[in-house]
C-alpha positions in Angstrom: 0.0 0.0 0.0 1.5 3.4 -1.0 2.0 6.3 1.3 -0.4 9.2 1.0 1.2 12.6 1.0 -0.6 15.6 2.3 -0.9 18.4 -0.2 0.1 21.8 1.2 -2.7 24.2 2.0 -3.0 26.9 -0.7 -1.3 30.1 0.4 -3.4 33.1 0.9 -1.6 35.8 -1.1 -1.3 39.2 0.5 -3.0 42.1 -1.3 -6.3 40.3 -1.7 -9.8 40.8 -0.3 -10.6 38.0 2.1 -14.2 36.8 2.6 -15.6 33.7 4.3 -17.0 31.2 1.9 -20.4 31.2 3.7 -21.0 34.9 3.0 -23.0 34.8 -0.2 -23.4 38.5 -0.5 -24.3 38.3 -4.2 -27.8 37.0 -3.0 -28.5 40.7 -2.1 -27.7 41.9 -5.7 -30.2 42.9 -8.3 -31.2 39.7 -10.2 -31.9 41.2 -13.6 -30.4 44.0 -15.6 -32.3 47.1 -14.6 -32.0 50.8 -14.6 -29.3 50.9 -11.8 -26.3 49.2 -13.3 -24.4 49.5 -10.0 -26.8 47.3 -8.0 -25.7 44.4 -10.2 -22.3 44.6 -8.4 -21.1 44.5 -4.8 -19.1 47.5 -3.6 -15.8 47.2 -1.8 -15.6 50.3 0.4 -13.4 50.9 3.4 -13.2 47.3 4.6 -16.8 46.4 3.8 -18.4 44.5 0.9 -21.8 46.0 0.3 -24.6 44.6 -1.9 -28.1 45.9 -2.6 -31.0 45.3 -4.9 -32.9 48.4 -3.7 -35.1 46.4 -1.3 -32.4 44.7 0.8 -28.9 45.7 1.7 -26.1 43.5 3.1 -22.9 44.9 4.6 -20.2 42.3 5.3 -16.9 43.3 6.9 -13.9 41.9 4.9 -10.2 41.9 5.3 -8.4 44.0 2.8 -4.8 44.7 2.0 -3.0 47.9 1.0 -3.1 47.0 -2.7 -6.9 46.5 -2.7 -8.9 49.5 -4.0 -12.4 50.5 -3.3 -14.8 49.8 -6.2 -17.3 47.4 -7.7 -16.9 43.6 -7.5 -18.8 41.4 -9.9 -21.2 38.6 -8.9 -19.1 36.3 -11.1 -16.0 37.1 -9.1 -17.8 36.4 -5.9 -19.1 33.0 -7.1 -15.9 31.9 -8.7 -13.8 32.8 -5.6 -15.8 30.2 -3.6 -15.1 27.3 -5.9 -12.9 24.7 -4.4 -12.9 26.4 -0.9 -13.9 24.2 2.0 -16.6 25.3 4.5 -15.2 27.9 6.8 -12.5 28.8 4.4 -11.5 32.1 3.1 -12.2 33.2 -0.5 -9.7 35.7 -1.9 -10.0 38.3 -4.7 -7.3 40.8 -5.6 -9.2 44.0 -6.1 -7.3 46.7 -8.0 -7.4 47.3 -11.8 -9.0 43.9 -12.3 -10.6 41.3 -10.1 -7.8 38.7 -9.7 -8.7 35.1 -8.7 -5.3 33.5 -8.4 -6.6 30.1 -7.1 -8.9 29.9 -10.1 -6.2 31.3 -12.5 -8.4 34.0 -13.8 -8.7 37.8 -13.9 -12.1 39.4 -14.5 -12.7 43.0 -15.7 -13.7 45.5 -13.1 -16.1 48.4 -13.9 -14.7 51.9 -14.0 -14.4 53.8 -10.8 -17.0 56.3 -12.1 -19.6 53.5 -11.9 -18.7 52.9 -8.2 -19.1 56.6 -7.5 -22.8 56.3 -8.4 -23.4 53.2 -6.1 -26.4 53.9 -3.8 -25.5 55.9 -0.6 -25.6 52.8 1.6 -24.3 54.5 4.8 -27.3 56.8 4.9 -29.8 54.0 5.1 -28.1 51.8 7.7 -29.7 52.7 11.1 -27.5 53.4 14.0 -27.4 50.7 16.7 -28.2 53.4 19.2 -31.8 53.7 17.9 -32.5 50.0 18.7 -35.3 49.6 21.3 -35.8 45.8 21.2 -33.8 43.0 19.7 -35.3 39.6 18.6 -33.4 36.8 17.0 -35.3 34.6 14.7 -34.4 31.8 12.3 -34.3 33.0 8.7 -35.0 29.4 7.5 -38.1 29.1 9.8 -39.4 32.6 8.7 -38.9 31.5 5.1 -40.8 28.3 5.7 -43.6 30.2 7.5 -43.9 32.7 4.6 -44.2 29.7 2.2 -46.8 28.1 4.5 -48.8 31.3 4.4 -48.4 31.5 0.6 -46.9 35.0 1.0 -44.0 36.7 -0.8 -44.1 39.3 2.0 -44.9 39.0 5.7 -45.3 41.5 8.5 -43.8 40.8 12.0 -45.9 42.2 14.9 -43.7 42.6 17.9 -45.7 42.6 21.1 -44.8 43.6 24.7 -41.3 42.7 25.8 -42.5 39.8 28.0 -44.6 38.2 25.1 -42.3 35.8 23.3 -44.4 34.7 20.3 -44.2 36.9 17.3 -47.4 37.2 15.2 -46.7 37.0 11.5 -49.3 38.1 9.0 -49.1 37.3 5.3 -51.1 38.1 2.3 -54.8 37.0 2.0 -55.4 37.3 5.8 -53.1 34.3 6.5 -51.4 34.4 9.9 -48.8 32.5 11.8 -46.5 32.7 14.8 -42.7 32.3 15.0 -40.8 32.0 18.3 -37.5 33.9 18.8 -34.3 31.9 19.2 -33.4 34.0 22.2 -35.4 35.9 24.8 -36.7 39.3 23.7 -34.5 42.1 25.0 
């Protein structure tokens, strides 16, 4: 029986944006080509990767290096960067004049900086944590399942008094349900 050698772990090159494989930020991007070209791309800005479709917005802190530059990052680059990365692993993209995916051996075009300059003003819509009056943690999967059970594309969460744990959920066509928080209401 032959000996099995261990392959060396791929080196993470400096000067690359680093993002956990599980962060699928492209899910928050605009699905189809629309009037806002910029919402088809994520924005790398000051250590954050930001994506929006105009209805939802995701901000994920990422590790950047000195050679990375702020600007747009394509959905294709985000998807390709995850290929071959194990769960919990880091995806890397060199973000400067192009989008460099060394592990995949490819470089993708990066839209001009002028395009990034017209990205929606995301900082103005993210509420301050100081304005929070009550926090409730719920399972996104269970909320999705409940919305499907209510045959609703949109649901409304009705938060009751602090000591009332169950959250009333109303859907379209007078459908109602209840979801329990994962942690006590605060």
